[in-house]
C-alpha positions as CSV (number, residue, x, y, z in Angstrom):
1,M,0.1,0.3,-0.3
2,N,1.1,3.1,-1.3
3,N,0.1,6.3,0.7
4,G,2.5,8.8,-0.8
5,G,3.4,12.5,1.6
6,H,5.5,15.4,1.7
7,I,8.9,15.7,1.9
8,I,9.2,19.7,2.3
9,N,13.3,21.0,1.8
10,I,14.4,24.6,3.6
11,S,16.7,26.3,1.0
12,S,17.4,30.0,0.6
13,Y,18.2,32.3,-1.8
14,S,22.3,31.4,-1.5
15,G,21.7,28.2,-3.0
16,L,20.9,29.8,-6.1
17,K,22.5,32.9,-6.1
18,G,25.3,32.6,-4.1
19,N,26.9,35.4,-1.7
20,K,30.4,36.6,-0.6
21,G,31.6,35.0,2.2
22,Q,29.8,31.9,2.3
23,A,30.8,29.6,-0.4
24,A,29.8,26.7,2.6
25,Y,26.1,27.6,2.8
26,S,25.3,28.9,-0.4
27,S,27.1,25.4,-1.9
28,S,25.2,23.4,0.8
29,K,21.9,25.1,-0.2
30,A,22.8,24.7,-4.0
31,A,22.7,20.8,-2.7
32,L,19.7,20.8,-1.1
33,L,17.8,22.3,-4.6
34,G,19.7,19.3,-6.4
35,L,18.1,17.3,-3.7
36,T,14.8,18.4,-4.5
37,K,15.0,18.3,-7.9
38,S,16.4,13.9,-8.1
39,A,14.3,12.9,-5.2
40,A,11.1,14.4,-7.2
41,I,11.6,12.6,-10.1
42,E,13.4,9.2,-7.8
43,L,10.0,9.3,-5.8
44,A,7.1,10.4,-7.6
45,A,6.1,6.8,-8.4
46,R,5.7,6.6,-4.8
47,D,3.3,9.6,-4.8
48,V,5.9,11.2,-2.5
49,K,6.5,15.2,-3.7
50,V,9.4,16.6,-3.1
51,N,9.2,21.1,-3.1
52,A,11.7,23.2,-2.1
53,V,11.5,26.6,-0.1
54,L,13.5,29.2,-0.1
55,P,11.9,32.1,3.2
56,G,13.5,34.8,2.0
57,Y,14.9,37.8,4.7
58,M,12.6,37.4,7.1
59,P,12.8,40.2,10.4
60,T,13.3,37.8,13.3
61,G,16.1,38.0,16.4
62,M,18.3,35.4,13.9
63,G,17.8,38.1,10.8
64,S,17.9,41.2,12.7
65,I,21.1,40.9,14.2
66,A,22.8,41.3,10.0
67,A,21.3,44.6,9.5
68,S,23.4,45.6,6.9
69,A,22.1,42.4,5.6
70,L,18.5,42.8,6.2
71,E,18.3,46.4,4.3
72,R,20.5,44.8,1.5
73,A,17.5,42.0,1.3
74,R,15.0,44.8,1.1
75,E,16.7,47.3,-1.4
76,E,16.8,44.0,-4.0
77,S,13.9,43.5,-3.2
78,L,10.9,45.0,-5.9
79,L,8.1,45.7,-2.9
80,H,10.8,46.9,-0.2
81,T,9.8,44.8,1.7
82,L,11.5,41.3,3.7
83,S,9.6,37.9,3.9
84,D,7.2,37.1,6.5
85,P,7.5,34.3,8.5
86,C,3.5,34.1,8.6
87,E,3.4,34.0,5.2
88,V,5.7,31.3,4.5
89,A,4.7,29.0,7.0
90,R,0.7,29.2,5.7
91,F,2.5,28.5,2.6
92,I,4.6,25.7,3.9
93,V,1.1,24.0,5.7
94,Y,-1.0,24.3,1.8
95,L,1.7,23.4,-0.1
96,S,1.8,19.6,2.5
97,T,-2.1,19.3,1.5
98,T,-1.4,19.6,-2.2
99,K,-1.2,16.0,-4.3
100,T,0.2,17.5,-8.2
101,I,3.1,19.8,-7.2
102,T,6.4,18.2,-6.9
103,G,9.8,18.9,-8.2
104,Q,9.3,22.6,-7.5
105,T,11.7,25.6,-5.9
106,F,9.2,28.4,-4.3
107,V,11.0,32.0,-3.4
108,F,9.3,33.9,-0.7
109,D,10.2,37.4,-1.5
110,S,9.8,39.3,-4.7
111,R,14.0,39.3,-5.9
112,I,14.4,38.6,-9.3
113,V,15.8,34.6,-9.4
């Protein structure tokens, strides 16, 4: 019996673009995106959906520590906003209920990828 399921990987915009001083972090996040795509292909026959979410820079305690990075993310955003943690969480919950979405990468800020 096959009940399927969902794997939702949390990656980063740095995995798409790279980031100065973050070679290890960026490469690990890029690898996670490759894993997402490969796992989606391999697990589709078992009805397991595999997707990646890139939350974006958020005004959280951790995000606020690097004020210059926070401001740069806001400036790079087409809407001049940061990602909303509640919006990201709601999307992840929604994504975990879908039946036909797999192998996708969802970016949660308005920077051009």
